[in-house]
BALUM-152890 format. One record per residue (C-alpha): residue number from 1; residue in one letter; x, y, z. Coordinates in Angstrom, 1 decimal, m for minus. Layout:
<recs>
REC   marti   ketor       c1       c2       c3
REC     NUM       A        X        Y        Z
...
</recs>
This chain:
<recs>
REC   marti   ketor       c1       c2       c3
REC       1       M    m13.2     m0.3    m11.6
REC       2       E    m15.2      2.7    m10.3
REC       3       I    m13.8      6.0    m11.1
REC       4       Y    m13.3      7.1     m7.5
REC       5       T    m10.7      4.3     m7.0
REC       6       L     m8.4      6.1     m9.4
REC       7       D     m8.2      9.2     m7.2
REC       8       V     m9.2      8.6     m3.7
REC       9       Y     m8.0     12.0     m2.5
REC      10       K    m10.1     14.0     m5.1
REC      11       T     m9.2     17.6     m5.2
REC      12       T    m12.3     19.4     m4.2
REC      13       E    m13.3     22.8     m5.6
REC      14       S    m12.9     24.6     m2.3
REC      15       L     m9.4     23.2     m1.9
REC      16       V     m8.2     24.2     m5.4
REC      17       I     m9.6     27.7     m4.9
REC      18       K     m7.7     27.9     m1.5
REC      19       G     m4.4     27.1     m3.3
REC      20       F     m4.9     29.0     m6.5
REC      21       S     m6.5     32.1     m5.0
REC      22       A     m3.3     32.6     m3.0
REC      23       I     m1.2     32.5     m6.1
REC      24       Q     m3.6     34.9     m7.8
REC      25       N     m3.2     37.3     m4.9
REC      26       L      0.6     37.3     m5.3
REC      27       L      0.1     37.7     m9.1
REC      28       R     m2.0     40.8     m8.7
REC      29       H      1.0     42.7     m7.5
REC      30       N      2.6     42.3    m10.9
REC      31       L      2.3     45.3    m13.2
REC      32       G      1.8     43.1    m16.2
REC      33       F     m1.2     41.3    m14.6
REC      34       Q     m3.2     40.9    m17.8
REC      35       N     m0.4     39.5    m19.8
REC      36       C      0.6     37.2    m17.0
REC      37       I     m2.9     35.8    m17.1
REC      38       K     m3.0     35.4    m20.9
REC      39       D      0.5     34.1    m21.4
REC      40       G      0.7     31.9    m18.3
REC      41       K      1.4     28.2    m18.6
REC      42       N      0.4     25.9    m15.8
REC      43       I      1.2     22.3    m15.0
REC      44       D     m0.1     19.8    m12.4
REC      45       P      2.5     17.0    m12.2
REC      46       A      0.1     14.5    m10.6
REC      47       C     m3.2     15.6    m12.1
REC      48       G     m5.4     12.5    m11.7
REC      49       C     m8.8     13.1    m13.4
REC      50       G     m7.9     16.8    m13.8
REC      51       N     m9.9     18.3    m10.9
REC      52       F     m7.2     20.8    m10.1
REC      53       L     m6.6     21.8    m13.7
REC      54       V    m10.3     22.1    m14.5
REC      55       I    m11.1     24.4    m11.6
REC      56       A     m7.9     26.4    m12.0
REC      57       Y     m8.6     26.9    m15.6
REC      58       R    m12.1     28.1    m14.9
REC      59       E    m10.9     30.6    m12.2
REC      60       L     m8.3     31.9    m14.6
REC      61       R    m10.9     32.4    m17.3
REC      62       R    m13.1     34.3    m14.8
REC      63       L    m10.2     36.4    m13.7
REC      64       E     m9.5     37.3    m17.3
REC      65       L    m13.1     38.1    m17.8
REC      66       E    m13.0     40.6    m14.9
REC      67       I    m10.0     42.1    m16.4
REC      68       Y    m11.7     42.6    m19.8
REC      69       K    m14.7     44.1    m18.2
REC      70       E    m12.7     46.5    m16.1
REC      71       L    m10.6     47.6    m19.1
REC      72       Y    m13.4     48.3    m21.5
REC      73       V    m15.8     49.8    m19.1
REC      74       N    m13.1     52.1    m17.8
REC      75       D    m12.4     53.2    m21.4
REC      76       N    m16.2     53.8    m22.1
REC      77       M    m16.1     51.4    m25.0
REC      78       F    m19.1     49.4    m23.9
REC      79       V    m21.3     48.5    m21.0
REC      80       Q    m23.0     45.1    m21.7
REC      81       M    m22.6     45.7    m25.5
REC      82       S    m21.1     44.1    m28.5
REC      83       V    m17.3     43.9    m28.8
REC      84       D    m15.0     42.9    m31.6
REC      85       I    m15.1     39.1    m31.6
REC      86       N    m11.3     39.0    m32.4
REC      87       I    m10.6     40.2    m28.9
REC      88       L    m12.4     37.2    m27.5
REC      89       Y    m10.3     34.8    m29.6
REC      90       D     m7.3     36.3    m27.9
REC      91       C     m8.3     35.0    m24.5
REC      92       I     m6.8     32.1    m22.6
REC      93       D     m7.1     28.8    m24.2
REC      94       V     m6.9     25.1    m23.0
REC      95       D     m3.4     24.5    m24.3
REC      96       C     m2.1     26.6    m21.4
REC      97       M     m2.8     23.7    m19.1
REC      98       Y     m0.4     20.8    m18.7
REC      99       G     m0.7     17.7    m16.6
REC     100       I      1.1     14.4    m16.0
REC     101       E     m1.0     11.3    m14.8
REC     102       K      0.2      7.7    m14.7
REC     103       E     m3.3      6.2    m15.2
REC     104       E     m4.3      6.4    m18.8
REC     105       F     m8.0      6.5    m18.2
REC     106       A     m7.7      9.3    m15.7
REC     107       A     m5.5     11.2    m18.2
REC     108       N     m8.1     11.0    m20.8
REC     109       I    m10.8     12.2    m18.5
REC     110       A     m8.7     15.2    m17.6
REC     111       Q     m8.3     16.2    m21.2
REC     112       V    m12.0     16.0    m22.0
REC     113       A    m12.9     17.8    m18.7
REC     114       I    m10.8     20.8    m19.6
REC     115       W    m12.6     21.1    m23.0
REC     116       L    m15.9     21.0    m21.2
REC     117       V    m15.0     23.7    m18.8
REC     118       D    m13.6     25.8    m21.7
REC     119       H    m17.0     25.6    m23.4
REC     120       Q    m18.8     26.5    m20.1
REC     121       M    m16.5     29.6    m19.8
REC     122       N    m17.0     30.6    m23.4
REC     123       M    m20.8     30.7    m22.7
REC     124       E    m20.2     32.9    m19.8
REC     125       L    m18.1     35.2    m22.0
REC     126       S    m20.7     35.2    m24.7
REC     127       Q    m23.4     36.2    m22.2
REC     128       E    m21.3     39.0    m20.8
REC     129       F    m20.2     40.6    m24.1
REC     130       G    m23.3     39.9    m26.3
REC     131       E    m21.4     37.8    m28.8
REC     132       Y    m21.8     34.2    m29.3
REC     133       F    m18.4     32.8    m28.8
REC     134       V    m17.4     29.1    m29.4
REC     135       R    m14.3     27.3    m30.4
REC     136       F    m15.5     24.8    m32.9
REC     137       P    m13.9     22.8    m34.4
REC     138       L    m11.5     22.1    m31.6
REC     139       K     m8.0     23.2    m32.6
REC     140       K     m6.2     23.1    m29.3
REC     141       A     m6.1     20.7    m26.4
REC     142       A     m4.7     20.6    m22.8
REC     143       N     m1.4     18.9    m22.8
REC     144       I     m2.1     15.9    m20.5
REC     145       I      0.8     13.3    m20.6
REC     146       N      0.3      9.7    m19.5
REC     147       G      3.3      8.7    m17.5
REC     148       N      5.0      8.6    m14.2
REC     149       A      5.8     12.2    m13.2
REC     150       L      8.8     11.2    m11.2
REC     151       K     10.4      9.5    m14.3
REC     152       V      9.4     11.8    m17.3
REC     153       N     11.5     14.8    m18.1
REC     154       W      9.2     17.8    m17.4
REC     155       N     11.3     20.1    m19.5
REC     156       E     10.4     18.0    m22.6
REC     157       I      6.6     18.5    m21.8
REC     158       I      7.0     22.2    m21.3
REC     159       P     10.3     24.1    m21.3
REC     160       R     10.8     25.7    m17.8
REC     161       E     11.2     29.2    m19.3
REC     162       K      7.7     29.1    m20.6
REC     163       L      6.1     27.8    m17.4
REC     164       T      4.4     30.1    m14.9
REC     165       Y      2.9     27.9    m12.2
REC     166       I      3.2     24.4    m10.9
REC     167       V      0.1     23.4     m8.8
REC     168       G     m1.5     20.2     m7.6
REC     169       N     m1.9     17.7     m4.8
REC     170       P      0.7     14.9     m5.3
REC     171       P     m0.1     11.5     m3.9
REC     172       F     m0.6     11.2     m0.1
REC     173       I      1.4      8.0      0.7
REC     174       S      3.2      7.6      4.0
REC     175       K      6.6      5.9      4.3
REC     176       K      5.1      2.8      5.7
REC     177       N      2.6      2.4      2.8
REC     178       R      4.9      2.9     m0.2
REC     179       D      5.0      0.0     m2.6
REC     180       K      8.2     m1.3     m4.4
REC     181       Q      7.9      1.1     m7.4
REC     182       Q      7.3      4.1     m5.1
REC     183       N     10.4      3.1     m3.1
REC     184       L     12.4      3.0     m6.4
REC     185       D     11.0      6.4     m7.3
REC     186       M     12.2      7.8     m4.0
REC     187       Q     15.6      6.2     m4.6
REC     188       A     16.0      8.0     m7.8
REC     189       I     14.6     11.4     m6.8
REC     190       C     15.8     11.7     m3.3
REC     191       K     19.3     10.2     m3.6
REC     192       E     20.9     13.5     m2.5
REC     193       V     18.7     13.9      0.6
REC     194       T     20.1     12.5      3.8
REC     195       N     17.6     10.1      5.5
REC     196       Y     15.1     10.4      2.7
REC     197       G     13.6      7.0      3.8
REC     198       L     11.8      8.9      6.6
REC     199       L      9.9     11.0      4.1
REC     200       D      6.3     10.6      2.7
REC     201       Y      6.1      9.9     m1.0
REC     202       V      4.7     13.4     m1.7
REC     203       C      8.1     14.8     m0.9
REC     204       C      9.5     13.5     m4.2
REC     205       W      7.4     16.1     m6.0
REC     206       Y      8.9     18.8     m3.8
REC     207       I     12.4     17.8     m4.5
REC     208       K     11.9     17.2     m8.2
REC     209       T     10.1     20.5     m8.5
REC     210       V     12.8     22.5     m6.7
REC     211       E     15.4     21.1     m9.2
REC     212       F     13.1     21.9    m12.1
REC     213       I     12.4     25.5    m11.2
REC     214       K     16.1     26.4    m10.5
REC     215       N     17.0     29.8    m11.9
REC     216       T     13.4     30.7    m12.8
REC     217       N     10.5     32.8    m11.5
REC     218       I      8.1     29.8    m11.5
REC     219       K      5.6     29.8     m8.6
REC     220       V      4.6     26.5     m6.9
REC     221       A      1.6     25.6     m4.8
REC     222       F      1.2     22.0     m3.4
REC     223       I     m1.4     20.5     m1.2
REC     224       S      0.1     17.9      1.1
REC     225       T     m0.6     16.1      4.3
REC     226       N      0.6     18.2      7.2
REC     227       S      3.1     15.5      8.1
REC     228       I      5.7     17.3      6.0
REC     229       V      5.8     20.3      8.3
REC     230       Q      5.7     18.2     11.5
REC     231       G      8.1     15.8     13.3
REC     232       E     11.2     14.3     11.8
REC     233       Q     10.2     15.1      8.2
REC     234       V     10.9     18.7      8.7
REC     235       S     14.6     18.2      9.5
REC     236       V     15.0     15.9      6.4
REC     237       L     12.9     17.6      3.7
REC     238       W     13.2     21.3      4.6
REC     239       K     16.8     21.2      5.6
REC     240       Y     17.4     20.1      2.0
REC     241       L     15.0     22.7      0.5
REC     242       L     16.4     25.6      2.6
REC     243       K     19.9     24.8      1.4
REC     244       K     18.5     25.2     m2.1
REC     245       N     17.4     28.7     m1.1
REC     246       I     13.7     28.0     m1.5
REC     247       K     11.3     30.6     m0.1
REC     248       I      7.8     30.0      1.3
REC     249       N      5.5     32.8      0.1
REC     250       F      2.1     31.8      1.4
REC     251       A      0.7     28.9      3.4
REC     252       H     m2.5     27.4      4.7
REC     253       R     m1.7     25.9      8.1
REC     254       T     m3.3     22.5      9.0
REC     255       F     m7.0     22.2      8.1
REC     256       K     m9.3     19.1      7.6
REC     257       W    m10.1     18.1      4.1
REC     258       S    m12.9     15.7      3.3
REC     259       N    m13.3     14.5     m0.3
REC     260       E    m16.4     14.2     m2.3
REC     261       Y    m16.4     10.4     m2.8
REC     262       R    m18.5      7.6     m1.3
REC     263       K    m15.4      6.5      0.4
REC     264       D    m14.8      9.7      2.3
REC     265       A    m11.1     10.2      2.9
REC     266       Q    m10.6     12.7      5.7
REC     267       V     m7.0     13.9      6.1
REC     268       Y     m5.3     16.9      7.6
REC     269       V     m3.5     18.9      4.9
REC     270       V     m1.5     22.1      4.4
REC     271       I     m1.1     24.2      1.2
REC     272       I      2.5     25.6      0.7
REC     273       G      3.3     28.1     m2.0
REC     274       F      7.0     28.5     m2.7
REC     275       S      9.6     29.5     m5.2
REC     276       Y     13.1     30.8     m5.6
REC     277       I     11.7     34.4     m5.5
REC     278       N     11.2     35.9     m2.1
REC     279       S      7.7     37.7     m2.1
REC     280       L      7.3     40.8     m0.2
REC     281       N      3.5     40.1      0.3
REC     282       K      3.6     36.9      2.2
REC     283       V      0.3     35.5      3.8
REC     284       I     m0.4     32.7      6.3
REC     285       Y     m3.9     31.3      6.6
REC     286       D     m4.5     29.9     10.0
REC     287       Y     m7.4     27.8     11.3
REC     288       E     m8.5     28.0     14.9
REC     289       I     m9.7     24.5     14.6
REC     290       P     m9.1     22.2     11.6
REC     291       N    m12.5     22.6     10.0
REC     292       S    m13.0     26.3     10.7
REC     293       N    m12.7     29.1      8.2
REC     294       P     m9.1     30.5      7.7
REC     295       M     m7.9     33.7      9.2
REC     296       K     m5.6     35.7      6.8
REC     297       I     m2.5     36.9      8.4
REC     298       K      0.0     39.2      6.5
REC     299       V      3.6     38.3      7.5
REC     300       K      7.1     39.1      6.6
REC     301       K      8.5     35.6      6.7
REC     302       I      7.3     32.0      6.8
REC     303       N      9.4     29.1      8.1
REC     304       P      9.0     25.4      7.4
REC     305       Y      6.7     25.1     10.4
REC     306       L      4.4     27.5      8.6
REC     307       L      4.9     30.2     11.3
REC     308       E      6.2     33.8     11.1
REC     309       Q      9.6     32.9     12.2
REC     310       D     13.2     32.7     10.8
REC     311       D     14.1     29.6      8.8
REC     312       F     15.5     27.1     11.3
REC     313       I     14.9     23.4     11.9
REC     314       I     14.3     21.8     15.3
REC     315       E     16.3     18.5     15.4
REC     316       N     16.8     15.7     17.9
REC     317       R     18.5     16.6     21.1
REC     318       S     20.1     14.1     23.5
REC     319       K     19.2     16.0     26.6
REC     320       P     16.5     18.6     27.5
REC     321       I     16.9     22.2     26.5
REC     322       C     15.8     23.4     29.9
REC     323       K     16.7     22.2     33.5
REC     324       V     14.0     19.6     33.9
REC     325       P     14.1     15.8     34.6
REC     326       K     15.3     13.6     31.9
REC     327       I     13.0     11.4     29.9
REC     328       N     13.5      7.9     28.7
REC     329       F     11.6      5.1     26.9
REC     330       G      9.9      2.3     29.0
REC     331       N     11.2     m1.2     29.2
REC     332       M     11.2     m3.5     26.2
REC     333       P     10.6     m7.2     27.0
REC     334       N     12.0     m8.8     23.7
REC     335       D     10.6    m12.1     25.1
REC     336       N      8.4    m13.4     22.4
REC     337       G      5.4    m12.9     24.7
REC     338       N      6.8    m15.3     27.4
REC     339       F      7.0    m12.9     30.3
REC     340       L      3.6    m11.1     29.7
REC     341       F      0.3    m12.3     31.2
REC     342       T     m3.4    m11.3     31.3
REC     343       D     m5.2    m11.5     34.6
REC     344       E     m6.5    m14.9     33.7
REC     345       E     m3.2    m16.2     32.5
REC     346       K     m1.4    m15.0     35.6
REC     347       N     m3.9    m16.7     37.9
REC     348       E     m3.6    m19.9     36.0
REC     349       F      0.2    m19.8     36.1
REC     350       L      0.3    m19.2     39.8
REC     351       L     m1.9    m22.2     40.4
REC     352       R      1.0    m24.2     38.9
REC     353       E      3.8    m22.1     40.2
REC     354       P      2.8    m20.2     43.4
REC     355       K      6.3    m19.2     44.3
REC     356       A      6.4    m16.9     41.3
REC     357       E      3.8    m14.5     42.8
REC     358       K      6.4    m12.1     44.3
REC     359       F      8.0    m11.6     40.8
REC     360       F      4.8    m10.5     39.1
REC     361       R      4.5     m6.8     38.4
REC     362       R      1.8     m4.7     36.8
REC     363       F      2.9     m4.1     33.2
REC     364       I      1.7     m0.7     31.7
REC     365       S      1.8     m0.3     28.0
REC     366       A      0.2      2.7     26.2
REC     367       R     m2.9      0.6     25.6
REC     368       E     m3.3     m0.6     29.2
REC     369       F     m2.8      2.9     30.5
REC     370       L     m5.3      4.6     28.3
REC     371       H     m8.0      1.8     28.4
REC     372       D     m7.6      0.7     32.0
REC     373       E     m6.7     m2.9     31.0
REC     374       K     m4.7     m5.2     33.2
REC     375       R     m1.6     m6.9     32.2
REC     376       W      1.3     m8.5     34.2
REC     377       C      4.9     m9.3     33.7
REC     378       L      7.4    m11.6     35.3
REC     379       W     10.0     m9.2     36.6
REC     380       L     13.1    m11.3     37.4
REC     381       K     15.6     m8.5     37.6
REC     382       D     16.3     m9.1     41.3
REC     383       A     15.7    m12.9     41.3
REC     384       K     18.5    m15.1     42.4
REC     385       P     19.5    m18.0     40.1
REC     386       S     18.5    m20.6     42.8
REC     387       E     15.1    m19.0     43.0
REC     388       I     14.6    m19.3     39.2
REC     389       V     15.7    m22.9     39.2
REC     390       D     13.4    m23.6     42.1
REC     391       M     10.5    m22.5     39.9
REC     392       P     10.3    m25.0     37.0
REC     393       K      7.5    m23.2     35.1
REC     394       V      9.5    m19.9     35.3
REC     395       Y     12.7    m21.7     34.4
REC     396       N     11.0    m23.1     31.3
REC     397       L      9.8    m19.7     30.3
REC     398       V     13.4    m18.3     30.6
REC     399       K     14.7    m21.2     28.4
REC     400       R     12.1    m20.3     25.8
REC     401       V     13.2    m16.6     25.8
REC     402       K     16.8    m17.7     25.3
REC     403       E     15.8    m19.9     22.3
REC     404       S     13.7    m17.1     20.8
REC     405       R     16.5    m14.6     21.1
REC     406       L     19.1    m16.9     19.7
REC     407       S     17.0    m17.6     16.6
REC     408       S     16.8    m13.9     15.8
REC     409       K     18.4    m12.5     12.7
REC     410       R     19.5     m9.4     14.6
REC     411       G     23.0     m9.7     16.3
REC     412       A     21.9     m7.3     19.1
REC     413       T     18.9     m9.6     19.9
REC     414       R     21.1    m12.7     19.9
REC     415       K     23.5    m11.1     22.5
REC     416       L     20.5    m10.6     24.8
REC     417       A     20.3    m14.4     25.0
REC     418       D     23.2    m14.2     27.5
REC     419       Y     20.6    m12.8     30.0
REC     420       P     17.3    m14.5     29.0
REC     421       Y     15.7    m13.9     32.5
REC     422       L     15.8    m10.1     31.9
REC     423       F     13.8     m7.8     29.7
REC     424       G     15.7     m7.0     26.5
REC     425       E     16.0     m3.4     27.5
REC     426       I     15.5     m2.2     31.1
REC     427       R     15.4      1.5     31.4
REC     428       Q     13.3      1.9     34.6
REC     429       E     15.1      3.0     37.8
REC     430       K     13.9      3.2     41.4
REC     431       G     11.4      5.9     42.3
REC     432       N      8.2      7.4     41.0
REC     433       Y      7.7      8.6     37.5
REC     434       I      5.4     10.3     35.0
REC     435       L      4.2      8.0     32.2
REC     436       I      3.4      9.4     28.8
REC     437       P      1.9      7.1     26.1
REC     438       R      4.0      7.5     23.0
REC     439       H      1.0      7.1     20.7
REC     440       S     m2.2      8.9     21.4
REC     441       S     m5.3      9.9     19.3
REC     442       E     m5.1     13.3     17.6
REC     443       Q     m8.8     13.7     18.5
REC     444       R     m7.8     14.3     22.2
REC     445       K     m7.2     17.9     23.3
REC     446       Y     m4.6     16.6     25.8
REC     447       I     m2.4     13.5     25.8
REC     448       P     m3.4     11.7     29.1
REC     449       M     m0.5     11.2     31.4
REC     450       G     m0.2      9.7     34.9
REC     451       F      2.0      9.2     38.0
REC     452       F      3.3      5.7     38.8
REC     453       S      5.5      4.0     41.5
REC     454       D      8.4      1.8     40.4
REC     455       E      6.2     m1.2     41.3
REC     456       Y      4.6     m0.6     37.9
REC     457       I      6.8     m1.6     34.9
REC     458       A      6.3      0.8     32.0
REC     459       A      6.5     m0.8     28.4
REC     460       D      8.5      0.8     25.7
REC     461       S      5.3      2.0     24.1
REC     462       C      5.5      4.7     26.9
REC     463       C      7.9      7.4     27.9
REC     464       I      8.9      7.7     31.5
REC     465       I     10.1     10.9     33.4
REC     466       K     11.8     10.0     36.8
REC     467       N     11.8     12.5     39.6
REC     468       A      9.2     14.7     38.1
REC     469       D      6.8     16.6     40.3
REC     470       L      3.3     18.1     40.1
REC     471       Y      4.6     21.3     38.3
REC     472       H      6.2     19.2     35.6
REC     473       F      3.0     17.2     35.2
REC     474       G      0.9     20.4     35.0
REC     475       V      3.0     21.9     32.2
REC     476       L      3.1     18.7     30.3
REC     477       M     m0.8     18.3     30.5
REC     478       S     m1.4     21.9     29.4
REC     479       E     m2.6     23.5     26.2
REC     480       M      0.8     25.2     25.9
REC     481       H      2.6     21.8     25.7
REC     482       M      0.0     20.4     23.4
REC     483       A      0.5     23.3     21.0
REC     484       W      4.1     22.3     20.8
REC     485       V      3.2     18.6     20.4
REC     486       R      0.8     19.2     17.5
REC     487       Q      3.5     21.1     15.6
REC     488       I      6.6     19.3     16.4
REC     489       C      5.8     15.6     17.0
REC     490       G      5.6     13.0     14.3
REC     491       R      2.5     11.1     13.4
REC     492       I      1.3      7.5     12.9
REC     493       K     m1.6      7.8     10.6
REC     494       S     m2.9     11.1     12.1
REC     495       D     m2.3     10.1     15.8
REC     496       F      0.4     11.8     17.8
REC     497       R      3.7     10.0     18.1
REC     498       Y      5.4     11.5     21.2
REC     499       S      9.2     11.8     20.9
REC     500       N     11.8     12.1     23.6
REC     501       K     14.5     13.7     21.6
REC     502       L     12.4     15.8     19.3
REC     503       V      9.4     17.0     21.4
REC     504       Y     10.4     16.8     25.1
REC     505       N     14.0     17.7     24.9
REC     506       N     13.3     20.7     22.7
REC     507       F     10.3     22.0     24.6
REC     508       P     10.8     25.5     25.9
REC     509       W      9.6     25.4     29.5
REC     510       P      8.6     28.7     31.3
REC     511       E     11.5     30.9     32.0
REC     512       N     12.1     31.5     35.7
REC     513       P      8.4     31.4     36.9
REC     514       S      7.8     32.7     40.4
REC     515       Y      7.2     30.3     43.3
REC     516       E      3.7     31.5     43.5
REC     517       K      2.9     30.7     39.8
REC     518       M      4.4     27.2     40.1
REC     519       L      2.5     26.6     43.3
REC     520       C     m0.7     27.6     41.5
REC     521       V      0.1     24.9     38.8
REC     522       E      0.7     22.3     41.5
REC     523       K     m2.5     23.0     43.3
REC     524       T     m4.5     22.8     40.1
REC     525       V     m2.9     19.5     39.2
REC     526       K     m4.0     18.1     42.6
REC     527       R     m7.6     19.2     41.8
REC     528       L     m7.1     17.5     38.3
REC     529       L     m6.0     14.2     39.9
REC     530       R     m8.9     14.4     42.4
REC     531       V    m11.4     14.8     39.6
REC     532       R     m9.9     11.8     37.8
REC     533       E    m10.2      9.8     40.9
REC     534       E    m14.0     10.6     41.1
REC     535       Y    m14.3      8.8     37.6
REC     536       K    m11.9      6.0     38.5
REC     537       D    m14.4      3.5     37.0
REC     538       Q    m13.8      5.2     33.6
REC     539       S    m10.7      4.7     31.5
REC     540       L     m8.6      7.6     30.5
REC     541       A     m9.6      7.0     26.8
REC     542       Q    m13.2      7.6     27.9
REC     543       L    m12.5     10.6     30.1
REC     544       Y    m10.5     12.3     27.3
REC     545       N    m12.9     11.5     24.5
REC     546       P    m13.6     15.1     23.3
REC     547       V    m17.3     14.3     22.7
REC     548       I    m17.9     13.0     26.3
REC     549       T    m15.2     14.6     28.5
REC     550       P    m16.9     15.3     31.9
REC     551       Y    m17.7     18.9     32.6
REC     552       K    m15.6     19.0     35.8
REC     553       L    m12.6     17.6     34.0
REC     554       C    m12.9     20.2     31.2
REC     555       E    m13.2     23.0     33.7
REC     556       V    m10.1     22.0     35.8
REC     557       H     m8.1     21.6     32.6
REC     558       K     m9.1     25.2     31.7
REC     559       E     m7.9     26.3     35.1
REC     560       L     m4.6     24.4     34.6
REC     561       D     m4.1     26.0     31.2
REC     562       K     m4.5     29.5     32.7
REC     563       A     m2.0     28.7     35.5
REC     564       V      0.5     27.3     33.0
REC     565       D      0.1     30.2     30.7
REC     566       K      0.8     32.7     33.5
REC     567       C      4.1     30.9     34.1
REC     568       Y      5.0     32.0     30.6
REC     569       R      3.6     35.5     30.6
REC     570       S      0.7     37.6     31.9
REC     571       Q     m0.7     38.3     28.4
REC     572       K     m3.3     35.9     27.2
REC     573       F     m2.7     33.3     24.5
REC     574       Y     m5.6     33.2     21.9
REC     575       N     m4.8     30.2     19.7
REC     576       D     m2.0     27.7     18.6
REC     577       F     m0.6     30.2     16.2
REC     578       N     m0.2     32.7     19.0
REC     579       R      1.3     30.1     21.4
REC     580       M      3.8     28.8     18.7
REC     581       K      5.1     32.2     17.9
REC     582       F      5.9     32.8     21.6
REC     583       L      7.4     29.2     22.0
REC     584       F      9.6     29.6     19.0
REC     585       D     10.8     32.9     20.2
REC     586       L     11.5     31.4     23.6
REC     587       Y     13.2     28.3     22.0
REC     588       K     15.5     30.6     20.1
REC     589       S     16.5     32.5     23.2
REC     590       Y     17.3     29.2     24.9
REC     591       I     19.4     28.0     22.0
REC     592       N     21.3     31.2     21.8
REC     593       N     22.2     31.1     25.4
REC     594       D     23.0     27.3     25.4
</recs>
């Protein structure tokens, strides 16, 4: 086995420093800064090969070195001169570092690595003070425990009253990728959390940590995938943590992390620093784009969405918060593939059953819509029984659907066998509608949407908004709406998963925009649709590929963004952080007046 397979998401040096420097900045406000450094105890409860512990130990030693230099220079005791060697022996030692790792080989590497970095720092200390300083023979060691961090008792490794920090990057495993043991871990750790099955595996460390640090001043910093501050996971994890009175004291909002292995694992992560103590010096690090340098923003409060807002959770709503058209899912065939046809399959079928032609409709799933692929469905909603019987090939398909539904283990599906000629769920009404693909690449700046007539049958991989107009389309295709999507919607892998109840129904639309401003949005949408028509030989997936989006399309989208922004306010929005602060304030005002 190659080493990198033990720890695919290796904690890079820059990532450790991001997390640990924020803790250090909070620590600097303590009067007993030097003693806090010297006496501090730190644990990484998912330490892997020890990357986080090694770099954190090195940074602590360098911070301590700065303190020694400042103290002695200020007292005129020396400037690059010899110092009593006993002072150096009183510095931080490796036994202040604790770790838990389930892989024995990785745990052994971690312990040796901390010894090596200790020697490296002793050499730096020696060079600075003019005394050769080594710790041989080795009398102390880092406390690296080989075991499952979710099963072992952390208090037996280090009593909570002696611990200063908990830091690390627990495993990034989504709810769909958990194995049997990980599901058992979640059962044991998250039993008091309602709907914990929706959570990623990393949330176990948050929940266990919160229980462990109760009634202490321990500070925590975890690196996690950004999914825990987006979508449905917020209402599950953070509702529980907020009830425990946990406070977020610093946060890095979403940024892109690439590891240093041959198998490059690119993920979008956040860093969250929290404790039971509410710091007066809170900081948010925001990123204009995920791979840019962070902007440091001093704030008074940080909520679970990592914004300067009060603590509140956005939960599913059954209807829109504003007076806008209702949204619904598309239609679900539940037909075992019998009613769906490609172009070729449809033509071949009609050669044998020409009477069926009037019952074929274009079938639009998210894939067909985005990639301009053709698929058809047999839509027998308005077919008379005599017409179905008069088409033997169609009748046979209906019989197959009935048999398929009757063989299902789900009671609800078996009931659908009473109407085998119909789609399993029909949600489409008469009239035109806006179609939104429920899943779309996070690489796109906008989720592509489109207008369709009721002659097109939308699949359940799409959302449909009936009676929507050009103004609604313009707002939904804007940067303002996309800022909301990026923060609120759930994800599949890293792709957007648009939600009716969570995203659309909670979205704060502009408050009473003037007729002129709405008309400007509508006119810009018409231009947008004309530009798309100029590229009708290109799929929407091609047009909205951020690398090759046509110039004319980019420009008209910029104009649309400006028009929509003006419906919200005259002042310019500079970034997502700015937009989300405004949208959350607007959301709260709508909720309060609901």
